[in-house]
Every structure is written in C-alpha cells, then in structure tokens.
C-alpha positions as CSV (number, residue, x, y, z in Angstrom):
1,M,57.4,-0.8,27.5
2,Y,53.8,-0.1,26.6
3,L,52.2,0.3,23.2
4,L,49.4,2.6,23.0
5,L,46.9,1.6,20.4
6,I,44.7,4.3,19.0
7,N,41.4,3.4,17.0
8,T,41.5,5.0,13.7
9,M,39.2,2.6,12.0
10,K,37.5,3.8,8.9
11,K,33.8,3.2,8.0
12,D,31.9,3.8,4.8
13,Y,29.0,6.2,4.7
14,F,26.8,7.2,1.9
15,A,27.0,11.0,1.4
16,I,24.2,13.4,0.4
17,E,23.6,17.1,0.1
18,L,20.5,19.2,1.1
19,S,20.0,23.0,0.0
20,N,22.2,25.5,1.7
21,S,25.4,23.4,1.1
22,I,24.1,20.9,4.3
23,H,26.2,17.8,3.8
24,L,25.1,14.5,5.5
25,A,26.3,11.0,5.7
26,L,24.4,7.9,6.5
27,S,26.0,4.6,7.6
28,L,25.8,2.0,4.8
29,E,24.2,-0.5,7.0
30,N,21.1,1.9,7.3
31,M,21.3,2.9,3.6
32,G,18.7,1.0,1.0
33,T,19.0,2.4,-2.4
34,V,18.9,5.7,-4.4
35,I,15.6,6.1,-6.4
36,Q,13.9,8.7,-8.6
37,I,10.3,9.7,-7.7
38,D,7.8,11.2,-10.1
39,P,5.9,13.8,-7.9
40,E,2.4,12.8,-9.5
41,K,3.1,9.2,-8.3
42,I,3.1,10.5,-4.6
43,C,-0.2,9.9,-2.9
44,L,-1.1,12.6,-0.5
45,I,-2.3,11.6,3.0
46,P,-4.3,14.0,5.0
47,G,-3.7,14.4,8.7
48,V,-0.1,14.1,8.7
49,S,2.8,16.2,9.3
50,S,3.6,18.5,6.3
51,Y,7.2,17.2,6.1
52,L,5.7,13.7,4.8
53,L,5.0,14.3,1.2
54,G,2.8,11.1,1.0
55,V,3.3,7.5,0.1
56,T,4.5,6.1,-3.3
57,N,4.7,2.6,-4.6
58,Y,8.0,1.1,-4.3
59,Q,8.4,-2.6,-5.4
60,G,4.9,-3.5,-4.6
61,S,4.9,-1.8,-1.2
62,L,3.9,1.6,0.2
63,L,6.7,3.8,0.8
64,W,6.6,7.0,2.8
65,V,8.2,10.0,1.2
66,L,9.9,12.7,3.4
67,D,10.6,16.2,2.5
68,T,14.2,16.2,4.4
69,E,14.7,19.7,4.3
70,Q,11.3,20.6,5.9
71,F,11.8,17.8,8.5
72,F,15.1,19.5,9.5
73,Q,13.1,22.9,9.3
74,L,15.1,24.2,6.3
75,E,13.7,26.2,3.6
76,S,11.9,23.9,1.2
77,N,9.9,24.2,-2.0
78,L,9.1,20.6,-2.9
79,R,5.3,21.1,-2.5
80,N,5.1,22.5,-5.9
81,C,8.0,20.6,-7.6
82,K,6.9,19.0,-10.8
83,Q,10.3,17.3,-11.7
84,S,11.5,13.9,-10.4
85,L,12.8,14.0,-7.1
86,T,15.9,12.1,-5.9
87,A,15.6,10.1,-2.8
88,I,17.6,7.6,-0.5
89,I,15.8,4.8,1.1
90,I,17.0,4.6,4.6
91,K,16.0,1.6,6.8
92,S,15.9,0.9,10.6
93,S,15.0,-2.1,13.0
94,I,13.4,-0.3,15.8
95,S,11.3,-2.6,17.9
96,G,12.4,-5.5,15.9
97,T,10.3,-4.5,12.7
98,Q,12.1,-3.4,9.4
99,K,10.9,0.1,8.4
100,K,11.9,2.2,5.4
101,V,11.4,5.9,4.4
102,A,12.5,7.8,1.3
103,L,14.4,10.8,2.2
104,V,14.2,13.3,-0.7
105,V,17.7,15.0,-1.3
106,K,19.3,17.8,-3.4
107,K,22.3,15.9,-4.5
108,I,23.7,12.3,-4.0
109,Q,27.6,12.6,-3.4
110,G,28.2,8.6,-3.2
111,V,30.2,6.6,-0.8
112,L,32.8,8.1,1.6
113,N,35.3,6.3,3.8
114,I,35.3,8.4,7.1
115,K,37.5,7.8,10.1
116,T,35.3,7.1,13.0
117,Q,37.6,9.1,15.2
118,S,37.6,12.3,12.9
119,K,38.2,15.6,14.4
120,I,34.7,17.1,15.6
121,V,33.9,20.4,14.2
122,P,32.2,22.9,16.5
123,S,28.5,22.9,16.7
124,D,28.1,26.5,15.6
125,S,28.6,25.2,12.1
126,V,25.9,25.1,9.4
127,L,24.7,21.7,10.8
128,S,23.4,23.0,14.1
129,Q,19.9,23.0,12.8
130,V,20.1,19.2,12.3
131,Q,22.4,18.4,15.2
132,F,19.7,16.4,17.2
133,F,19.6,13.7,14.4
134,L,23.4,13.5,14.1
135,D,25.9,11.0,15.8
136,N,28.8,13.1,14.9
137,I,30.1,16.0,12.9
138,V,33.3,15.4,10.9
139,M,35.5,16.8,8.3
140,A,36.0,14.6,5.0
141,N,36.9,15.6,1.5
142,N,37.3,19.2,2.4
143,S,33.7,19.4,3.6
144,T,31.8,19.4,7.0
145,F,29.6,16.3,7.3
146,G,26.9,15.3,9.8
147,I,26.6,11.7,10.5
148,L,22.9,10.9,10.6
149,N,21.4,8.6,13.1
150,S,18.7,7.0,11.2
151,D,17.0,5.6,14.3
152,K,16.5,9.2,15.6
153,I,14.7,10.0,12.4
154,F,12.4,7.0,12.7
155,E,11.7,7.8,16.2
156,A,10.7,11.3,15.3
157,I,8.2,10.2,12.8
158,A,7.1,7.0,14.4
159,T,3.6,8.2,15.4
160,E,3.1,9.0,11.5
161,L,4.1,5.8,10.2
162,K,1.8,3.7,12.4
C-alpha cells in the first residue's frame, strides 16, 4: 500500500490593495516595513521614469519611492497628492547586494496565511495587468490575490536604481 502525500504547506504573505480593488500579496521574506511618507519630503529626480516619485530619507539612507499603480500601468493620481502616502518597503538581494524600494499602496490588509498549492484563478481576472510580476494568482479570504515576485520588480527598475 502506498501513501500519497500532497503538499498543502501554508506560507505567510503581507497583503496590500491598490486602486480598482487589485489585491496583491508579498512574501514576508521580501517585506521590510510599512511607512508613512510626507509627499513634500520626496525629492524629485530628473531623468527617471515617471513611476519613480523620487527619493526620501529613510533611517539615514536614500530610499526610492515607487508609484505602484503607475508602475503597473494603472490609473494613478499621486503626482498631485498632498496627504501622507502609505508605502511598504520591499527588499531584494539581486546580484548579492541588498536593495530596497518603497511601494506606495492604497490600503494595508495585513498578514495572510495562504496555501502555496491554492487554486489558480484564470488569468482574465483584474490582475492580468500585473501578471508579469506575479508568481501565482490565488483565492484567499474571499478575494483574488496576486503573489508578487519582488525580484521581477527590482529587475524592471534596475537601470533606474544605479
């Protein structure tokens, strides 16, 4: 008699929401912290892509601030925003160097425990616009979540961050 083992391992993710009810989740391994950023403290950098709002001082170091909605080619109105921005700091170790960037988000949803073998949702969902940057699309807590691949985000903006 053989015993079939099915991997139903769960993993913790940090969930966020962008406009248009786009729900994304990031592995806690790649998650830094949640911060509030005063738009007046973002220093504009000429000659970079418009999705990069600029840099801000974070704990004595420069931190790039990314307009996540514009990066994913969604409608964004952050350029004229005067109120404090909520951002999550994501990190990556591409090429052996630690990199960080702040992703501006609409809403923080907190930690979710998602089965890594969760049912995959068809790609015609609302997440199709960001699908290149996702490892998976899953259902959790009655919502569809795209599991972000932070390395793909850093690869896409690598030339800007040099």
